VEXDREN-2710 file (C-alpha; in Angstrom, 1 decimal):
% VEXDREN-2710
k/r/px/py/pz
1/MET/-21.8/98.7/118.2
2/ASN/-22.1/100.4/114.7
3/ALA/-24.3/104.2/114.3
4/MET/-24.9/106.6/111.3
5/ILE/-25.7/110.1/111.8
6/PHE/-27.1/111.8/108.8
7/ALA/-25.8/115.4/108.6
8/ALA/-26.0/116.0/104.9
9/GLY/-29.2/117.8/105.0
10/LEU/-29.4/121.4/103.7
11/GLY/-31.0/123.0/106.7
12/THR/-33.1/125.0/104.7
13/ARG/-35.7/125.6/107.8
14/LEU/-32.8/126.5/110.3
15/ARG/-31.5/129.6/108.1
16/PRO/-30.2/132.1/108.9
17/LEU/-28.2/130.1/110.9
18/THR/-27.1/127.8/108.0
19/ASP/-26.0/130.0/105.5
20/ASP/-22.3/129.7/106.4
21/ARG/-22.5/126.1/108.3
22/PRO/-24.1/122.9/108.0
23/LYS/-27.0/122.4/110.3
24/ALA/-24.6/119.7/112.1
25/LEU/-22.4/122.6/113.3
26/VAL/-25.3/124.9/114.9
27/GLU/-24.7/125.1/118.7
28/VAL/-27.1/124.3/121.3
29/ASN/-25.4/125.3/125.1
30/GLY/-22.2/125.7/123.4
31/LYS/-21.7/122.4/121.8
32/THR/-22.7/121.4/118.5
33/LEU/-25.7/119.0/117.3
34/LEU/-23.2/116.9/116.0
35/GLU/-21.1/117.1/119.1
36/HIS/-24.3/116.5/121.2
37/ASN/-24.9/112.9/119.2
38/ILE/-21.7/111.8/119.1
39/THR/-21.3/112.1/122.7
40/LYS/-24.5/110.3/123.2
41/LEU/-23.6/107.6/121.1
42/LYS/-20.7/107.1/122.2
43/ASN/-21.8/107.0/125.8
44/ALA/-24.2/104.2/124.8
45/GLY/-21.4/101.9/123.5
46/PHE/-21.3/103.0/120.0
47/ASP/-18.0/103.1/118.9
48/HIS/-18.2/102.7/115.2
49/LEU/-19.7/105.7/113.4
50/VAL/-20.3/107.2/110.0
51/VAL/-21.3/110.5/109.7
52/ASN/-22.3/111.7/105.9
53/ILE/-21.7/115.2/104.5
54/HIS/-23.0/117.7/102.0
55/HIS/-23.7/121.3/102.8
56/PHE/-20.5/123.2/104.0
57/GLY/-19.2/119.5/104.1
58/GLU/-15.5/120.7/104.5
59/GLN/-16.6/122.0/107.7
60/ILE/-17.4/118.8/109.2
61/ILE/-14.3/117.2/108.0
62/SER/-12.4/120.1/109.8
63/PHE/-14.5/119.6/113.2
64/LEU/-14.1/116.1/113.5
65/ASP/-10.4/116.1/112.8
66/ALA/-10.0/119.1/115.2
67/HIS/-11.6/116.9/118.0
68/ASP/-9.5/113.6/117.1
69/ASN/-12.7/111.9/116.1
70/PHE/-14.1/112.2/119.8
71/GLY/-11.9/109.3/120.6
72/ILE/-13.4/106.5/118.5
73/ASP/-13.4/105.2/114.9
74/ILE/-15.7/107.9/112.7
75/LYS/-15.8/107.7/109.0
76/VAL/-17.0/110.2/106.8
77/SER/-19.4/109.3/103.8
78/ASP/-18.8/112.0/101.2
79/GLU/-22.1/113.5/99.5
80/ARG/-21.0/116.7/98.2
81/GLN/-21.0/116.0/94.8
82/MET/-24.6/115.0/95.3
83/LEU/-27.1/114.9/97.9
84/LEU/-28.4/111.5/98.1
85/ASP/-31.4/111.9/100.8
86/THR/-31.9/109.3/103.8
87/GLY/-31.9/106.1/101.5
88/GLY/-29.3/106.9/99.3
89/GLY/-27.2/108.0/101.8
90/LEU/-27.5/105.0/103.8
91/LYS/-26.7/102.6/101.3
92/ARG/-23.9/104.8/100.3
93/ALA/-22.3/104.4/103.6
94/PHE/-22.8/100.6/104.1
95/PRO/-19.2/99.7/102.9
96/LEU/-17.8/102.1/104.9
97/PHE/-18.7/100.0/108.2
98/ASP/-16.0/97.4/108.9
99/GLU/-18.0/95.5/111.8
100/PRO/-21.3/93.2/111.0
101/GLY/-24.1/94.1/112.5
102/PRO/-27.0/96.2/113.2
103/ILE/-26.7/100.2/112.4
104/LEU/-28.3/102.6/114.7
105/VAL/-29.1/105.8/112.5
106/HIS/-29.8/109.1/113.9
107/ASN/-30.7/112.5/112.1
108/VAL/-28.5/114.9/113.4
109/ASP/-31.2/117.5/114.3
110/ILE/-32.6/115.2/116.4
111/ILE/-32.4/115.8/120.4
112/SER/-33.7/113.2/122.8
113/ASP/-33.4/111.3/125.8
114/ILE/-34.1/108.4/124.3
115/ASP/-31.7/105.5/125.6
116/LEU/-30.4/104.3/121.8
117/GLY/-28.7/101.5/123.7
118/GLU/-32.0/99.7/124.9
119/LEU/-33.6/100.6/121.4
120/TYR/-30.3/98.9/119.5
121/ARG/-30.8/96.1/122.2
122/GLN/-34.7/95.7/121.4
123/HIS/-34.2/95.4/117.8
124/VAL/-31.7/92.2/118.6
125/GLU/-34.2/90.9/120.6
126/GLN/-36.8/91.3/118.0
127/VAL/-34.7/89.8/115.2
128/GLU/-33.4/86.6/117.5
129/ASN/-37.5/86.2/118.3
130/SER/-38.7/86.7/114.8
131/LEU/-39.9/83.4/114.0
132/THR/-42.2/84.0/110.6
133/ARG/-40.6/87.2/109.1
134/LYS/-37.5/88.5/108.7
135/LEU/-37.0/92.0/110.3
136/GLY/-35.1/94.8/108.7
137/ALA/-35.4/97.5/111.0
138/THR/-36.8/99.2/113.9
139/LEU/-37.9/102.6/113.9
140/ALA/-38.7/104.5/117.1
141/ILE/-41.7/106.1/116.7
142/HIS/-44.0/108.2/119.0
143/GLU/-47.6/109.7/119.4
144/ARG/-46.7/113.4/118.7
145/THR/-49.5/115.6/116.5
146/THR/-47.9/115.8/112.8
147/SER/-49.0/116.1/109.5
148/ARG/-47.1/112.9/108.1
149/TYR/-47.6/109.8/109.9
150/LEU/-46.5/106.2/109.3
151/MET/-49.0/103.3/109.9
152/PHE/-48.8/100.1/111.3
153/ASP/-50.8/96.8/111.5
154/ALA/-51.5/94.7/114.6
155/GLN/-48.4/93.3/114.9
156/LYS/-46.8/96.3/114.7
157/TYR/-45.0/96.3/111.4
158/ILE/-45.2/99.2/108.9
159/CYS/-48.2/98.9/106.3
160/GLY/-48.8/102.4/104.9
161/TRP/-48.2/106.0/105.5
162/THR/-50.5/109.3/105.3
163/ASN/-50.5/112.6/105.1
164/VAL/-53.4/113.8/107.2
165/LYS/-53.5/117.5/105.8
166/THR/-53.9/116.5/102.0
167/GLY/-55.6/113.2/102.7
168/GLU/-52.8/110.9/100.9
169/VAL/-52.5/107.8/101.7
170/LYS/-49.6/105.1/100.7
171/GLY/-50.5/101.5/101.4
172/MET/-52.9/100.0/103.9
173/MET/-54.4/101.6/106.6
174/GLY/-53.1/101.3/110.3
175/GLU/-52.3/102.9/113.7
176/LYS/-50.4/106.1/112.9
177/PHE/-47.3/107.4/114.6
178/ALA/-45.0/109.6/113.9
179/TYR/-41.4/108.7/113.0
180/ALA/-38.7/109.9/115.8
181/GLY/-35.8/110.4/113.3
182/ILE/-33.9/107.6/114.9
183/GLN/-33.8/104.0/113.9
184/VAL/-32.1/100.8/113.7
185/ILE/-31.0/99.0/110.3
186/ASP/-30.4/95.3/110.1
187/PRO/-28.3/93.3/108.0
188/ASN/-31.2/91.8/107.0
189/LEU/-32.3/95.1/104.9
190/PHE/-28.8/95.6/102.9
191/PRO/-29.9/93.1/100.1
192/TYR/-32.9/95.1/99.2
193/LEU/-31.0/98.5/99.5
194/SER/-28.3/97.0/97.2
195/ALA/-31.1/96.1/94.6
196/LYS/-32.4/99.7/94.5
197/GLU/-31.0/101.1/91.4
198/GLU/-31.4/104.8/92.2
199/ASP/-28.7/106.8/93.7
200/ALA/-30.4/109.6/95.8
201/PHE/-34.0/108.3/97.1
202/PRO/-35.9/108.9/100.8
203/ILE/-35.5/106.1/103.1
204/ILE/-39.4/105.9/104.2
205/GLY/-40.6/105.8/100.6
206/PHE/-38.0/102.9/100.3
207/TYR/-39.9/101.1/103.4
208/LEU/-43.2/101.8/101.7
209/ASP/-42.1/99.9/98.7
210/ILE/-40.7/97.0/100.3
211/CYS/-42.5/96.7/103.5
212/GLN/-44.9/93.6/102.2
213/SER/-41.4/91.9/101.3
214/ILE/-39.8/92.4/104.9
215/ALA/-40.7/93.3/108.2
216/LEU/-40.3/96.5/109.5
217/THR/-41.3/97.6/112.8
218/GLY/-41.6/100.6/115.4
219/VAL/-40.9/100.9/119.1
220/ASN/-42.9/103.6/120.8
221/VAL/-40.5/106.0/122.7
222/PHE/-44.1/107.9/124.0
223/GLY/-43.4/110.1/127.0
224/THR/-39.6/110.3/126.5
225/ALA/-38.2/114.2/126.1
226/TRP/-37.7/114.7/121.9
227/VAL/-37.4/117.4/120.0
228/ASP/-36.5/117.9/116.1
229/CYS/-34.2/120.9/115.8
230/GLY/-35.2/121.7/112.1
231/LYS/-36.3/125.4/113.0
232/PRO/-34.5/128.0/115.2
233/GLU/-37.4/128.1/117.6
234/ALA/-36.8/124.5/118.3
235/LEU/-32.9/125.2/119.7
236/GLU/-34.4/126.5/123.1
237/LYS/-36.4/123.1/123.8
238/ALA/-33.4/121.2/123.2
239/ALA/-31.4/122.9/125.6
240/SER/-34.0/122.4/128.3
241/ILE/-33.6/119.0/127.2
242/LEU/-29.5/118.5/127.4
243/GLU/-29.8/120.3/130.6
244/LYS/-32.0/117.9/132.1
245/SER/-30.2/114.8/130.9
END
């Protein structure tokens, strides 16, 4: 099974920890965020991985080499010349996947006990059972409090986005859920990404542009242990989740 780890971010919210390393190599419980997520993906059955790099990217290359790619097929999508954001990074990485099929995409700064294999299987089942619309992606979503939410219609398809602090709304109103930083991308989405002319663009904005043309759904992972390690104070919660998993 295919997976991608977004590891190219600048990690500005994690400073000073990222002043001399990429956020992917920040450690929790004696191991890097990157190693924790590679191990989780490997244990869930994912054996073809792509990791994108930008900030201190050479350190990630050296880290993977030193660990012999953790015994699985790992390729590097090199964005050191230009940071491509999540949508552009995904578009750049597509040719590196030799095996056809869906791709589970995982932000490197997310630590959780979400069953990644089950999320992947749920996506495959929804693709097979979808009779009316092609399914392009399945996003892990939950009901945490945040400022920005995706909005879903009655069929749990993305229909809009809102920032509740500013009142900004894009698309149509619907039930609000927070994106959990983990998703499964289907080959049905590839033609839409290929048609995108920009090199660098965010994946969520791209979804809002195409959600009337292809179905993008969500799976509620409410109740699972989850943390975004974007700030130093979140690392303690990440350590607690990892100790229990």
